[in-house]
LUMTI-580987 format. One line per 3 residues: number of its first residue (from 1); their letters; for each residue z, x, y of N, C-alpha, C. Coordinates in nm, 4 decimals, decimal comma. Atoms other than C-alpha are relative to their C-alpha. Example, Ala and Ser with C-alpha at 12.3 -4.5 7.8 and 13.67 -1.06 7.14 Angstrom:
1> as> 0,0000:0,0890:-0,1190:0,7800:1,2300:-0,4500:0,0000:0,0900:0,1200 ~ -0,0060:-0,0820:-0,1190:0,7140:1,3670:-0,1060:0,0730:-0,0770:0,1090
END
This chain:
1> mdt> 0,0185:-0,0746:-0,1217:0,9008:0,7066:-1,3194:0,1304:0,0733:0,0337 ~ -0,1169:-0,0837:-0,0229:1,1357:0,9868:-1,2235:0,0700:-0,0286:0,1314 ~ -0,0535:0,0154:-0,1343:1,1832:0,9216:-0,8531:-0,0480:-0,1320:0,0566
4> nle> 0,0437:0,1211:-0,0681:1,1733:0,6086:-0,6410:-0,1248:0,0307:0,0816 ~ 0,1244:-0,0207:-0,0738:0,8317:0,5676:-0,4849:0,0247:0,0275:0,1478 ~ -0,0226:-0,0151:-0,1445:0,9749:0,5382:-0,1337:0,0559:0,1377:0,0366
7> dkf> -0,0520:-0,1343:-0,0251:1,1313:0,8848:-0,1714:-0,1084:0,1082:-0,0077 ~ 0,1111:-0,0942:0,0136:0,7931:1,0479:-0,2346:-0,0857:-0,0022:0,1264 ~ 0,0940:-0,0066:-0,1122:0,5228:1,1470:0,0130:-0,1419:0,0001:-0,0533
10> cep> 0,1405:0,0008:0,0387:0,1513:1,0853:-0,0051:-0,0547:0,1425:0,0087 ~ 0,0647:-0,1300:0,0012:-0,0386:1,3975:-0,1010:-0,1472:-0,0201:0,0341 ~ 0,1416:0,0154:-0,0349:-0,3856:1,4536:0,0439:-0,0857:-0,0133:-0,1259
13> crg> 0,0894:0,0228:0,1131:-0,6466:1,3181:-0,1953:-0,1344:0,0630:0,0339 ~ 0,1248:-0,0702:-0,0255:-0,9426:1,5507:-0,2110:-0,1160:-0,0581:-0,0798 ~ 0,1038:0,0528:0,0858:-1,1367:1,3401:-0,4554:-0,0081:0,0834:-0,1265
16> gva> 0,0182:-0,0753:0,1224:-1,2550:1,4642:-0,7908:0,1033:-0,0276:-0,1074 ~ -0,0964:0,0408:0,1017:-0,9647:1,3029:-0,9756:-0,0326:-0,1427:-0,0413 ~ 0,0266:0,1351:0,0492:-0,9931:0,9935:-1,1870:0,1023:-0,0976:0,0576
19> plg> -0,0967:0,1016:-0,0442:-0,8387:0,6748:-1,0505:0,0886:-0,0416:-0,1169 ~ -0,0908:0,0498:0,1030:-0,5461:0,5254:-1,2384:-0,0675:-0,1088:-0,0821 ~ 0,0438:0,1101:0,0851:-0,6261:0,3035:-1,5331:0,0881:-0,1217:0,0242
22> ise> -0,0740:0,1260:-0,0196:-0,5048:-0,0560:-1,5428:0,1456:0,0140:-0,0471 ~ -0,1373:-0,0076:0,0507:-0,1991:0,0226:-1,7575:0,0863:0,0914:0,0866 ~ -0,0755:-0,0880:-0,0903:-0,0949:0,3128:-1,5324:0,0313:-0,0721:0,1311
25> aqg> -0,0194:0,0744:-0,1248:-0,1438:0,0947:-1,2243:0,1078:-0,1070:-0,0178 ~ -0,1010:0,1030:0,0247:0,0630:-0,1835:-1,3801:0,1401:0,0610:-0,0092 ~ -0,1290:-0,0682:0,0042:0,3417:0,0680:-1,4459:0,0558:0,0244:0,1394
28> fls> -0,0434:-0,0207:-0,1382:0,3549:0,1631:-1,0785:0,0267:-0,1343:0,0686 ~ -0,0141:0,1315:-0,0619:0,3118:-0,2012:-0,9756:0,1343:-0,0634:-0,0349 ~ -0,1286:0,0577:0,0418:0,6255:-0,2923:-1,1703:0,1151:0,0494:0,0870
31> els> -0,1036:-0,0517:-0,0898:0,8224:-0,0836:-0,9185:-0,0043:-0,0665:0,1378 ~ 0,0166:0,0668:-0,1295:0,7011:-0,2993:-0,6281:0,0279:-0,1483:-0,0142 ~ -0,0247:0,1437:0,0007:0,7760:-0,6566:-0,5305:-0,1086:-0,0723:0,0796
34> gwd> 0,0958:0,0848:-0,0701:0,5050:-0,9071:-0,4466:-0,1404:0,0569:0,0146 ~ 0,1333:-0,0595:-0,0053:0,2073:-0,6722:-0,4769:-0,0777:-0,0406:-0,1247 ~ 0,0867:0,0379:0,1111:-0,0887:-0,7660:-0,6965:-0,1158:0,0972:-0,0120
37> lkd> 0,1232:-0,0749:0,0204:-0,3768:-0,5791:-0,8512:-0,1170:-0,0866:0,0426 ~ 0,1168:0,0703:-0,0528:-0,7132:-0,6731:-0,7029:-0,1239:0,0812:-0,0372 ~ 0,1281:-0,0657:0,0267:-1,0795:-0,5904:-0,7689:0,0029:0,0809:-0,1287
40> egk> -0,0015:-0,0598:0,1339:-1,0407:-0,5196:-1,1402:0,0891:0,1234:-0,0086 ~ -0,0974:-0,1075:0,0064:-0,7404:-0,2933:-1,0847:-0,0320:0,1196:0,0868 ~ 0,0379:-0,1109:-0,0873:-0,9028:-0,0786:-0,8166:0,0762:0,0007:0,1322
43> kiy> -0,0722:0,0118:-0,1266:-0,6831:-0,1987:-0,5287:0,1302:-0,0757:-0,0245 ~ -0,1195:0,0844:0,0001:-0,3384:-0,3412:-0,4599:0,0030:-0,0778:0,1308 ~ 0,0062:0,0939:-0,1115:-0,2790:-0,6306:-0,2223:0,1322:-0,0739:0,0130
46> key> -0,1163:0,0850:-0,0265:0,0054:-0,8166:-0,0570:-0,0201:-0,0725:0,1316 ~ 0,0016:0,0780:-0,1243:0,0299:-1,0915:0,2017:0,1432:-0,0151:0,0487 ~ -0,1292:0,0161:-0,0659:0,3225:-1,0950:0,4436:-0,0093:-0,1171:0,0965
49> kfs> -0,0052:0,1155:-0,0910:0,4242:-1,4059:0,6409:0,1024:0,0254:0,1103 ~ -0,0870:-0,0138:-0,1168:0,5808:-1,4148:0,9867:0,0032:-0,1314:0,0754 ~ -0,0136:0,1267:-0,0714:0,6926:-1,6862:1,2251:-0,0829:-0,0063:0,1282
52> nfv> 0,0833:0,0039:-0,1204:0,4673:-1,5826:1,5141:-0,0894:0,1241:0,0058 ~ 0,0949:-0,1100:-0,0137:0,1976:-1,3445:1,6319:0,0680:0,1308:0,0386 ~ -0,0661:-0,1215:-0,0469:0,4304:-1,0981:1,8049:0,0667:0,0741:-0,1163
55> etl> -0,0628:-0,0635:0,1165:0,6303:-1,0326:1,4855:-0,1056:0,0637:-0,0901 ~ 0,1082:-0,0526:0,0831:0,3071:-0,9858:1,2951:-0,0555:0,1290:0,0593 ~ 0,0554:-0,1173:-0,0665:0,1688:-0,7407:1,5494:0,0971:0,1178:-0,0045
58> efv> -0,0994:-0,1075:0,0085:0,4928:-0,5407:1,5558:-0,0005:0,0629:-0,1395 ~ 0,0060:-0,0480:0,1380:0,4773:-0,5127:1,1750:-0,1252:0,0857:-0,0220 ~ 0,1257:-0,0729:0,0158:0,1142:-0,4038:1,1816:0,0048:0,1337:0,0732
61> nki> -0,0126:-0,1256:-0,0741:0,1887:-0,1412:1,4483:0,0894:0,0998:-0,0741 ~ -0,0869:-0,0883:0,0775:0,4708:-0,0020:1,2338:-0,0733:0,0549:-0,1222 ~ 0,0811:-0,0481:0,1123:0,2335:0,0176:0,9383:-0,0955:0,1091:0,0480
64> gal> 0,0907:-0,1004:-0,0550:-0,0118:0,2077:1,1588:0,0679:0,1341:0,0195 ~ -0,0746:-0,1243:-0,0206:0,2518:0,4648:1,2520:0,0346:0,0650:-0,1349 ~ -0,0306:-0,0499:0,1333:0,3590:0,4991:0,8879:-0,1243:0,0615:-0,0645
67> aed> 0,1249:-0,0485:0,0596:-0,0017:0,5401:0,7754:-0,0388:0,1362:0,0574 ~ 0,0293:-0,1295:-0,0626:-0,0523:0,8227:1,0247:0,0945:0,1078:-0,0515 ~ -0,0975:-0,0965:0,0515:0,2685:0,9941:0,9092:-0,0327:0,0416:-0,1435
70> egh> 0,0286:-0,0265:0,1410:0,1643:0,9664:0,5448:-0,1412:0,0550:-0,0208 ~ 0,1381:-0,0426:0,0167:-0,2022:1,0486:0,6060:-0,0751:-0,0849:-0,1004 ~ 0,0611:0,0927:0,0966:-0,2976:0,7451:0,3984:-0,0071:-0,1361:0,0674
73> hpd> 0,0221:0,1150:-0,0873:-0,4444:0,4351:0,5588:-0,0444:-0,1239:-0,0770 ~ 0,0352:0,1252:0,0671:-0,4470:0,0772:0,4261:-0,1027:-0,0782:0,0809 ~ 0,0825:0,0986:-0,0697:-0,6931:-0,1967:0,5110:0,0931:-0,1143:0,0388
76> itf> -0,0901:0,1024:-0,0513:-0,5139:-0,4531:0,7273:-0,0802:-0,1089:0,0693 ~ 0,0501:0,1137:-0,0769:-0,6175:-0,8003:0,8372:0,1228:-0,0812:0,0401 ~ -0,1167:0,0761:-0,0438:-0,3789:-1,0078:1,0432:-0,0398:-0,0995:0,1076
79> gwg> 0,0162:0,1018:-0,1024:-0,3464:-1,3036:1,2725:0,1351:-0,0665:0,0224 ~ -0,1241:0,0698:-0,0308:-0,0886:-1,5574:1,3831:0,0756:-0,0268:-0,1301 ~ -0,0907:0,0281:0,1098:0,1917:-1,5440:1,1259:-0,0336:0,0633:-0,1339
82> yan> 0,0304:-0,0622:0,1291:0,0287:-1,3311:0,8558:-0,0579:0,1400:0,0177 ~ 0,0639:-0,1310:0,0101:-0,0715:-0,9779:0,7628:-0,0342:0,0218:-0,1465 ~ 0,0462:-0,0289:0,1352:-0,2772:-0,8975:0,4543:-0,0278:0,1496:-0,0101
85> iti> 0,0117:-0,1441:0,0177:-0,2571:-0,5407:0,3279:-0,0696:0,0284:-0,1325 ~ 0,0697:-0,0458:0,1194:-0,5021:-0,3866:0,0811:0,0029:0,1524:0,0022 ~ -0,0125:-0,1452:0,0077:-0,4475:-0,0313:-0,0362:-0,0777:0,0511:-0,1209
88> fsh> 0,0641:-0,0747:0,1074:-0,6643:0,2008:-0,2429:-0,0413:0,1357:0,0554 ~ 0,0415:-0,1339:-0,0422:-0,7791:0,5616:-0,2326:-0,1521:0,0022:0,0102 ~ 0,1429:0,0089:-0,0247:-1,1228:0,5593:-0,0761:-0,0788:0,1101:-0,0705
91> kie> 0,0738:-0,1138:0,0568:-1,2231:0,9051:-0,2030:-0,0229:-0,0118:-0,1497 ~ 0,0189:0,0149:0,1446:-1,1765:0,8068:-0,5666:-0,0382:-0,1439:-0,0366 ~ 0,0408:0,1402:0,0188:-1,2713:0,4395:-0,5221:0,0878:-0,0719:-0,1021
94> glh> -0,0949:0,0639:0,0894:-0,9592:0,3269:-0,7012:0,1414:0,0340:0,0407 ~ -0,1423:-0,0189:-0,0293:-0,5852:0,3648:-0,7251:0,0506:0,1373:-0,0406 ~ -0,0682:-0,1283:0,0207:-0,3719:0,6780:-0,7073:0,1481:-0,0275:0,0261
97> end> -0,1434:0,0180:-0,0260:0,0066:0,7181:-0,7014:0,0271:-0,0167:0,1495 ~ -0,0176:0,0120:-0,1453:-0,0257:0,7577:-0,3218:-0,0019:-0,1446:0,0476 ~ 0,0127:0,1392:-0,0430:-0,1239:0,3924:-0,2926:0,1307:-0,0757:-0,0214
100> fil> -0,1261:0,0662:0,0306:0,1999:0,2786:-0,4530:0,1141:0,0552:0,0853 ~ -0,0978:-0,0600:-0,0914:0,4045:0,5212:-0,2445:-0,0087:-0,0682:0,1356 ~ 0,0184:0,0652:-0,1302:0,2546:0,3744:0,0734:0,0474:-0,1450:-0,0040
103> ask> -0,0427:0,1401:0,0129:0,3108:0,0173:-0,0497:0,1522:-0,0117:0,0023 ~ -0,1470:0,0073:0,0028:0,6784:0,0878:-0,1191:0,0580:0,0257:0,1386 ~ -0,0496:-0,0298:-0,1345:0,7237:0,2331:0,2289:-0,0334:-0,1130:0,0974
106> idl> 0,0317:0,1167:-0,0831:0,5487:-0,0649:0,3889:0,1070:-0,1072:-0,0215 ~ -0,1041:0,0993:0,0276:0,7979:-0,2943:0,2154:0,1319:0,0350:0,0683 ~ -0,1250:-0,0420:-0,0642:1,0848:-0,0882:0,3600:0,0034:-0,0346:0,1485
109> ils> 0,0052:0,0341:-0,1428:0,9677:-0,1721:0,7139:0,0766:-0,1289:0,0263 ~ -0,0633:0,1303:-0,0197:1,1023:-0,5236:0,6669:0,1422:-0,0072:-0,0522 ~ -0,1358:0,0098:0,0568:1,4279:-0,4337:0,4967:0,1052:0,0478:0,0997
END
């Protein structure tokens, strides 16, 4: 990969492109920490742990703002002390470079 994922921006996905194959997805995944492939390589997933609900909610709100800025929206479930993030490109029903860009920027929220 030429550039760090966090330095890139999500490009609007209009559909009509093939999702990444498993080997391509694994290449992008190797640039992330703690993310896993899910649903036969069609999604990426990570669970974050926190010490209380307020920290979790603050994290989720920051992800929401980031998602709006990037124009790319993850699936988020959260509760007391945890947030589970699943990312994929809905229009192509699989993974695109955008998904890994968003994941890298989500990780930066906590650094």
